[in-house]
N, C-alpha and C positions, 0 to 999 in steps of 0.2 A: 484384473486391474488394481499395482500394488500399491493402496491409496486407501489406509484403511483407517477410518474413524475411532480417536482414541478418547478424549474428552468433549463430549458437548456442546453446545449454548444455541442462541439465535441472537439476535442483531438489540431486539425488545430487550432482552436481556439484562445490557446494558446503561438505558434508562435516560439518552442519548433523543435526540433530532429522530427523525426517520431518514429524510431525506439529506445523503454525503455522510451521515456519521459514519459508513462504513469506513472512511479512511485515517480517521481521527483514531475509530477502534484497532484498527492495522498497525497503526504509528503506539497505540501501546501498550501491543500483543508485543510486537518488534525488539521497543524497552525492558518491558518485564519477564521475556524469554531469556533478555541476556544477561538478565539480574538471576536469576529464579529457574529458569531453565523452559520451555518450550511449555508442556503439559502443567505442572505445577505454578507458570506465569500468569497463564488463560484461570485456572485455578483459583489464584488470588483478584485477578482482575472481576471475576464474578461474587469472589467477597466483600468490594472496596463500596461500600454504597454511595463515594463523591464520584467511583467512574465518567460518569452518565459529562459531571460537573469539568471533567478533565476533559476529557469528549468536545466538550460546546465549545472551550476555548482555543481550542487548535482549531476547530471550525471555523470561530471568528474572526480567529486568523488569514485562514486561506481565506474567508469572503471577501476581508481587507485587500487583499493581493487580486483579485479575480474586481474587483471596484477598480482598482488602482489602475489593473489595465483598463476597464474597460473606458475609463472613466481621459485615459492617455493616448485612447485611440487605435490600441491594439486588438480589440477582441471584434469581430464583425460584426456588422448588424444589416436587416433584412428594411424594405421597404418603411415599414415601417415605424425604423427606428427602437430596433427590439433584436437583442444580442439573440441569434443563430441559433444557439445552443445553452441550454441554463448553466449560465456558470456558479453554482453554487457547489460548493460540496469537491469544490475542485475540477470542475470539467473542464479541459482547456478545447476540446474540437473545432473553439471558433475564434482560439487567439491566431493573432493572423503570424506571429515570430513564437511560433515554438520553443527555439533557444532561449528568449525570456524571461519567458510564465516555469521555466522547466529549469530555470534559476535561482528564482525567485521563490518555487516550493526547494529547491536544493537549500536553500542556505535558512527558512523558519526552519525547514527538518531540521538540519543542522546545530541549528540555537537552538532549539529543543531539546535533541537526543544530548548536549554539554551542562545541559541543567541537571539532565536527569543520569549523569555520570558515564554516558553513552558519546560518543561521536559516530561520524558523518567520515567512510572509507569510498562513497561513489557514488556517481549516477549513471544507470543507463534508458536509452530510449529505443525504440522497435525504428526509427527510424532511421537509425546510424550501426545497427545490430542487425538490420537484413528481415526484420519479423519479429514475431510474439515467437515459435520455440527456440531460435535463433539466442534473442533475449532469455530466454528460461535457461539455455543452458549455459550462457556466459556468466549468467549471476548468481547458478546452484556451484560452478565453477570456483568465481569469486570466497562464495562463503565458505568452499570446504576449504582454498587457500587458507580463508584469515584464522582455520580452525573454528572458531566458536564468531556467528557473527550472523545477521536477520536483515532481512529486505522488504521493504513495505513494496508492491505491488499496486499502481494503479492504472487501469484500463479504461482509459477513454471511447467513449462511444453515445448514442443519442440518451442513455439509460445506465451509466458508470456505477463501476464498481472494481473496489479496493482488498487486496488478500495481503498474507506474505511467507515469507517460506523463512524459517530459524534452521541452524544448523547450530549444534548442542559439543560437537567435535567425534563424531559417533554418527549421530543419525540426523537425519531432512524428515525437517518437519513441514506439513503445510494448513493455514491457517485461514476457514473463513468465515467471518462474523455471522455469517446464516445455518454453519452449520457447527464447524468447532475447530480443534487440534487434529489432523491426519495426518499418520506418517507415511514416507513415501520410501518405499523396503529397499528400489533399484535404482542405484545412484545414475547407472548406464541411459534408462528409458527414462527418469522423470521429468524430464522436460515433455517430452513426447504427451507423457499420459497426461500430465497436469493440463495441457496446454487441450486435449481433447477432454477435459473432465468439466476445465474450466466454458469451452464451448458449449458444452451440455444442457448449462446453467445460467449465460451469460450473454448478451449479445458478441457476435463479434466486435470485438475494437477495432478504432478507427488509429491507435495508439495506445504505445505503453509504456510507461514510466516507472522507472525504479529506481529509490535509496537504500541505500545499503550502511548498516552500522556494525557494531562492534562495542565491545565495554573499552572504557579510557584505560583500563592497566591490564 
């Protein structure tokens, strides 16, 4: 498999809450990867003493979105009036209107990216792409065509997890908060290899959402 670890980390290195922080960490990786490059970007994150507070802040904003969806009746509940899946950390399988949730999270990340000198270049969902491999294939194509881009990939399941991709103009990188930055050396097979890699370690997702970014300039 052409996935090679370059710089290791573990989720606890970022001093953020365990449940759900993978999405906030992966978002900030996207921002630092665009600014400094994928490997220097992670190295910078590991040196930042306040990265945990930054991650917690964006996770709190996510929780506000989920709370709003629940109070508006958009989140399905069981007979005990409890959500059918834990919405904390952006877990969305219980959302009746996935489109509404996708748009809400897209707006959040677009606004946050703007404050960090980046901009959103689109959102994709496995609902509309025809599956996980097709979603990853399209994401990689768009990142390469952007010449320098990054993508936050949120996998929704009973045990959700988020990772990221970054393209620096010549090479494609994969980031997982639980392991670190990896290179994907074969663009032609990267989507299939990445899906196989993720399904080895994580639950098969019911849906996957991607938010893509590039620098403002």
